[in-house]
N, C-alpha and C positions, 0 to 999 in steps of 0.2 A: 165682368172684365178677372176681377179676384176668383171670383166662383168658377168659373171656365179655367182658370188657371189651377185651382185646388185640385179641378175635377180631372184634367189632363196630366199633372205632375204626380197626382194622389198623393197631395199633401192637404194642410188639415189649413183652412181659411186665415188662420194668423199666420201662418207661415208663409202663405201665398200673397198675404194682405202687403210681407212684409218684402217679397223678391220683388216685387211691384215698385213698392217704396223706394229700390234699390236701382232699379231702371232695369227690369228684368220680367217688366209685363209682356212680354212676346213668349209663348211656349217654348218653342223652340231656344229661345236666347234663356232662359231660363231653366230650361235642362242643361245647355249646355256648364252655364255657372252652377247648378250641381254637382254633377256629373265629375268635373274639373279632371279630366281626362288627362295622358300625357300629349294626347293627339292636339290639345289644343298649344300645346310651346311650337316656336315659330322655328323655322330653320334658321342655324346659326350662320348660316350662309349669308342671311340678308345684314348682319350687320357690318357695317364701313369697316372697312380696314382686313376682314377677316379671309379674305382670302389669301393676301399676302402673311398674313401672320401663320395662318393652317403651315405655306408652303415653306417658310424659313425656320419654323419651329420643325416638320419633318426632317429637312434636312439636316439638323441640329441633332436629331434625336438619333439618324440614320450614320451621322461622323465622329459622334461622343463626343460633338462639344458640350464646352461645359455652359450648363444655361443657370442662371441666378432670377429664382422669383422675389420679386422685390412689393411687398405688403402695405397695407397699413396696420396700426397697433388695435383698431377697436375691431368688434365682434365681424364684422364684415369684411375689413381685410382679412383676418387670420384666419376664419373657413375658408375662403378662396386661396390664399397661398397654401394654404394645407391639401384644399382639391389636390389643384395643379402638381404638387410636390410628386404627391403619391402619383396622380397617374403617369408623371414622367419617370418615377422612377420603375412603375409598373411598365412601363415601354421599353426601358433598360438607359433611359439617357441618362449624362452626366447631370443632375438635377442638384441646386442648392440652393438655402432660402436666408432672407434677412428682412426685418420687421427694425425699423427704427425704434430709438427707444426715446420717450416722449419727452422727458425730463432731458436727457442729452442732445439728441438729436432732431427733436423737433419734428414737424407732420411733413408729411412727403419725401421726395429727393433731395438731397443734398450733398454736401461734402461724402455724407458719412456712406453713399449709394455710390459714389466713385471707388470708394476705398472699399469697398467690398467686391467690386465688380474685379478690381485689381486683384484683389486677396485669391478670388476664387478663379481666376484667368476665364473669367466668362466671357462669352463671345452674342450671346443672347442675352437679353434681360427682358423679364415680363413684368410689368407692373400691376397691382391689384387693388383694385380701389384708391387708384391715385395715379396722377402724372400727368393729367389732359394741362396741365395748368406751369408742369414743370421744365420752362423754356431751359435756363440757362443748363443745367443737370443734365439732360437729354441729347442738347449742343454737345457740352463737353463729352459725356461717353460718345456721340456720333463722331466727335473726332480721333477719339483713340480705336474705329473701328468696330464699337461694340452696337451691334443691332439692337433698337429697344422695341417693345412690343408693350402697347399702350392697350390695357384692361381697365376700366373708366366706366363710374355714370354720373360723374359731376358737371354741371353745364360749364362747355366752352368759358375759357376769360376771353378779358379784353385783349386785344392786340399788343404782342411786344412789338419794341420800336426796333428792335435789330433783325428778329426770327420772324415776324406774321403775324397770323391767324392762330398758330397753330406751333406746338415744338416737332424740329426736326425727327422723328421717331419713323421706325420703317411704316407701322402702321397703329392707327390709333381705334381702339376696337371699342367705340363707345355709340348707346342707339340716340344719344343727345346729340350730335354733332351735328351743323348746320347741312342742311339738304340729304340728310337722311331719310332712307323709307322702309327705316326697319317699322314694323305694324306696331308696337307697342315701345314707349321712352322711359318709362318709367323703374328700369330691373334697377337694384340693387348691386353693389359691386362683386359680390359674392355667385349674381345672377348671370354677368356675364362673364366672369372668372369659368363657371361652366360653361357658358356658351363656346368659350374658345377650346374648353375641354374636349366638348362636346366635335365641334370644329377639328380637330387634330386628331379623334379617335374615326370621324368620318373618311381624312383623309390616308390615315393610317389603314382605311378598310378597304381602301378605293374603292367608296362607294358610302351612302346613302345611308345605308344600314350597317351598323356596324357588328364587328365582330363579337361574338357572342362574349370573352371573357370581359370585351370594353364594354357592353353594355351592361352586362354585369357591375363593374366601375359604376357606371354613370348611375343605375338606380341607384346604388348604394348613396354616393356622393347627392343626392337630390337631398339627404339629413340635412347635410352641410349647408344646402343653400335655401332650405325651410330657417333654420335658425338664424340665416344672415338676412333672410326677406322679413321675417316677423322685428328683429331686433332694429334693424334700419327703417322702420316707422315707413315702406314704401306702400303705396295703393294697394288692395289687397280685392285688385282685379286681374283678370285678365291673367296672360302668364305667373304673376305673383299668386295667383291664386291655387295655379295647378302646383307650382312649386310648394309653397306651401302644407297643400290639403296632402300629396303623394310623399312629400319630405317627411312628415310627422308618421306617415303608415310605413316607411324607412325606415325611421330613423327608431320607431319601437319595438321592428324586427334588427335592428343590427347589431351584427357580429363584430363591431370595429371593438376594439378592447376600449380606447381610448375614452370613447362616445359611449361604451357599456358600464365604465368607471365614471362617468358623468352623471348619468344616468343613475345610477345606484346612491352614488354621494348627496344628490338633491333629495333621492327617495321618493322617484316614480317609476323606477322600472316595476313591469309587471302590472300596468293599468295603461289605457288609452290614451296619449298624449294631448294636452292640446296649445292654444298658441299662446295662454299667460305660463304654462310650462318654459314654454321659449323664453320669452319675454321678462320674467319676470325669475326666474331661475336658472335655467341652463347657460342664458345669453349673458347675466349680468358675473358670472363665473367665469366665462371665457374673454369676458370686458377685465376683468380685474387684474390682473397681471400689467397690462398694458397700461390698465387707467394710472397705475402705483409707479409705472418705470418702464423695463422691458416687457413684452406679449412674449418672449422666449415661451416660457412656460406650457402656456397656451397651445402655442404652433408644435411643442415636442408633445404634450398631451393626444393633440388630433393627428399626427405621426405615430404614436408608438405602437408598437407592434405586438410588446410584454404586455400579459395585465399586472402584472403585479407594478412595473413601473407605471402602466396605467392609472393604477387606484391608488399611487404614492403622488400623482401629478395633481391628481383630479383633489386630495383630501391640500395640497397647497395651495392651490385655489380657490379650492373653500374659506381658507382661514384669509387668504389673501381680501377677499368677496366681502366677508367679515368686517378686516382692516378700512375696508373701502366703505362702508357704511355709517362708521365713526367719523371718518375722515368727511362726509360730505354731510351730516348731520352738524360737523362745527361749522363748516363754510356755510352750509343753509340759513344757521341762526345768527352770521355776520351776516350774510348778504338780506336777509329779512328787514334787519336793522337800518342795514344803509338805505333800503330802499323806502322808508319812512320819508326820505328828504324828499323822494320823488312821486309822492301820492297823487300830485293832482295829474289824472291821467290825459285831461286837456292840453296841460301845460308839457307834458313829458308821457307821448302817447308812443315812446318808448323806452323799458326801462334801462338803465346802462348803470351796473355799480362795479365797484373795484374794491381788493383788499389785496394789503402785504402780504406773501405766504401762502396768498387761498390755492392749494393743490391744484393741478392744470389738471391731472386725471377727471375731476369731479365736476367742474365750472359747468360741463355741458348738460350734468346732469341738475346741477342745483338751477341753472337758468330753465330749463323745463318745468321745476317745481314751482319756480316764481311766474313763470306762464301762467301754470295753473290759479295760481294763487290770486294774482293781478288782472288778467284776460286783457293782457296786452304782450306783444314782444318782448324779451329782456336777452341783453347780452351781461355775462357776466366774466370777468376780467381779473386774472391773479398776476399779481405783479411780484415780480423778482428782480435782482440784477441783472443785467445784461452780460453775458461772457465778452462777447468781442466789440456790441453796440452798435451790428451791423448784422440783419438777417445773411443767410446765406444763399436762400434761391425764393425772389419771388412769385408766390404761388398763384397772385392772380393778373403778375404783370405790372405790378406796383412797384414804383423807386424810390421811395421815401425812406429820405435817411431816418437812420433811428440812433441815439445815441444822446438826443439832446437833456436830457436827464438823467443819464447811466441806468434809469432803469424801464423792463421793457413789460408789455402786460400782453401774455398771454391766455385768450379768451375762446368762447361758444357764447354763440347765440341761438337762441327759437323761435320760431314763429306762435302768432295765434291767428286762428282760420286760415282765412285764405289770403293773408298779407306776404306779399314778397320781399322776406328776409334777404336775400342775394342782392336784388334789385335795391333794398334802402340799406342795404353793406356799399355799395358802389357809388352810393351819396357822400361817403367819405371815402373815398379810395385817396384821394391828395393826401389823407392824414397817415392812410396805412404801411407798415414795413409788408406784411401780406394779409392776405385774406381770399377768401373763397367758400363753394359749400353748394347748395344749392337753394330754392324758392325757401322750403321749413328749416335748413340749419345750415348755418354755416360755421367756419371758423378763422381765429383770425389772429395778429399780433400787431401792436401799437404803442410806440413810447409812450411811458404812463405821462408824460407832461402834455400829450396832447387830448387827453382820456376827456375830459371837459368839450373840445370844439369838436369831439367824434360823437360827443352828445348831441350836443346843438346840429351837430350834419343832418344826423339822423334821425333826431326830432322832426327837424325842418322837413326832410323829404316825406315821414309819416304824417306829418299838415298836410302837407300838399296832395297826398293823396289820398288821405281823408278828408281832405278838403273843411278842413279845422274840427270834425267831430271828431269824439273820444271815439274808442272801440266798444260800439257795439257789445252790450252782453249776449253772451251765446243761451237762448232758449233751448227748454231741453225739449228736444220733437218725440211725442210717444208715434210709434209705428200702431199701435192698435190697443182698442179696448177690449178686455176679456171680463167674462164673470165669471163667478171665483169660481164655479164648478169644474171651470176647466183650466182650474191653474193645478198640472196633475203630469205626472211622469212621461204620457205619450205626446202629451205637447212639446214638453221637453226635450224629448226625444227625437219630435220630428224637427223643432227647432236647429238642434245639431248638426242637420244633413248642410245648412248655412256656415257650418263652419269651416276654416278657421275668421275670426274675427279681424279686421283694420280698418286704415281709412279707405272709405268706398265700399267696405262691407262692413259697418256699422255690428255693433250687439246691438238685438233689436230693443225697444224699451217697448214695455206692455203698462197698460194703466187699470186696475180694478178700484170700484170704489164702493164694491160691497162686502168689505172687508172689517173686523170688529178686534180693538187691541184684548188678546184676551189676558198679560197682567201685564204688569210694571215693567218699562222699559229698562232695559239695566244696560249700567256706563262702562263697558270696555277700552282697555287699552292701558300702558303706563302713564298714559298722559289724560287719561277718559276722555280720548276724542273719538269713540266708533258708540254705539247703539247698536244694542238686539231687541231684536224684538219679538213677540210670541205674538204672532192674527189668528184669527181663525171664520171660520165661514161655518155658519150650521154647528156641525159635531167633528168638521175637520180643524185641526190644527196645521199653521205653516212656522215656519223659523223664518227670519228677516234679518238682515244686517245691514246697518246702516253706515259707511265708512265716514269717518269725518265730521258727523253730524249730531257727537255728544253733547255739542254747546245748546243744541235744540233739546233738549230733553224736556225743558217745560212747556211746550205746547201741546204736551198728552197730558197736562196737567188739567182733570174732571172730562178728559176724553174717552169714549167709545167707540164710536164711527170712524172709518180709517180710510184715506184717499191715495194708494200707493202707486208710483210710477217703478218700477222695478223690472230687474230679468230674471229668469226661474234659472239657477244653476245648481250644480251637483255638489256638495259639502262633503267631504270623507275626515270623519276623526274617530279615531279610536278603530279601526278598518271597519266601520259602518258608514255608507254612504246613504244621503237623505235629500230629498230635493227641498232646496231654501232661496228664498228670495233676495239679490242684492239689490239693496233699494237706490233708487237715483234722487227721488225725491218723494215729500209727502205731506201731508194736508190732512191734521187732524183735528175732527168737532164733535 
């Protein structure tokens, strides 16, 4: 099977093996996956609510009615907001935008949304990456004669006691709605916003094939969707792979001043971009302003038409990102200390830690780090005084009273493996002020006095789901054994055809047992947490990096033979690019 796949696709046997392991053993399906052609994108008309949404928007554009685009403050919401505002302004609409301030307004829709709609005179409000759970606010907007169009990708909430299964919006465009027949449900919020933009372009063009200037806009906008897709960690399959792969190409060639300034400040201009560039360099800078307060600077950057303004804003985001890293490290150190009290994974299969003053903008990142370190789901909550004692808008339909302690805890959860974190969160629903999200990540707010009870409820649910067992450690999956002679640049260039990597299209892991240690391992990093290795096979030498394995240096004592599990990759240093091995595990003998 692998040999036939390699022959028909003209790829190496290693690449064919990886394709088969990812579920693409049939040549036609594998070719579709490799090409990631725009023809693989599904018709936006198939999404729930799309017809009503584009008809109403087209009328608002024609009549110059004020339109408010209401996004979320993360990468997904910011990119989707900028995308829609740019399109609406391109077609002559009277468009405004609003992103809540994380520290003042909280998540999603609330009183700030109604205030902004009144301020702008909006007759239509479009949500981006939120809104499916905003029952009360959407109902109030509707009572004021404002039509709300929701674009979202979060799971539908539990039914509201007054409003029923869904908020009273004009249209809810969400592939995860019950009864949706859309072929791919795992879009990010930015991609759903793109689908609305595409649908509006079709409506304004009067045909499925959009006008040339709108086609050019949509192609350029795929750069924003690629950033959102990678940073929101949705499965890198089907449409998401198309968005990421095509969007990376358009991002590299973009003349958009904001994106160009961002590429320059990150230092990735002038070379092919990868998903790592989006996930670890570009995305965090867009996220930085929203994490530390207002995402306005990020939106302004993505809307900027003046290169000088764009350079200034990109520099500000770069500085904010550095500040975010400092805060994150401080909270992570404290969270690690708190986690020691819950070291027994059988007793505490879900890790729940909290701390006074932990910045709400970094708790999600810290939760993800704890998941990596402890191998189980983690919730991280920052406790702060409650300004009003009562949350404004129950995002999950919960109506638990807040204020018993006078302190409110806001936080995020991240999952481990295939554990459904949203189902787990709902086990503690009666204790929550609000909460929602999806299987991999959730956000929540709870009175701090209820945190111990919430921890008990979440762990009880996890024990029941896991049948009393602790989370099994994640075994490293090796895709293919390779001989050392085949670890070369042609192999890496062949594997590059499988990029971008992500969930469902994981980075390939290769193994070789024919290597020798050519020099003493070097410990790198301020905390000496990394290892730099020099390995050889015959007269050929390779550099290898083992991140986070500094403490294992003693395993090399007296050893010369090495078995490595690794991914080959390019390393660029001082203008020179060479092949190196990213080590996932090793055995020295």
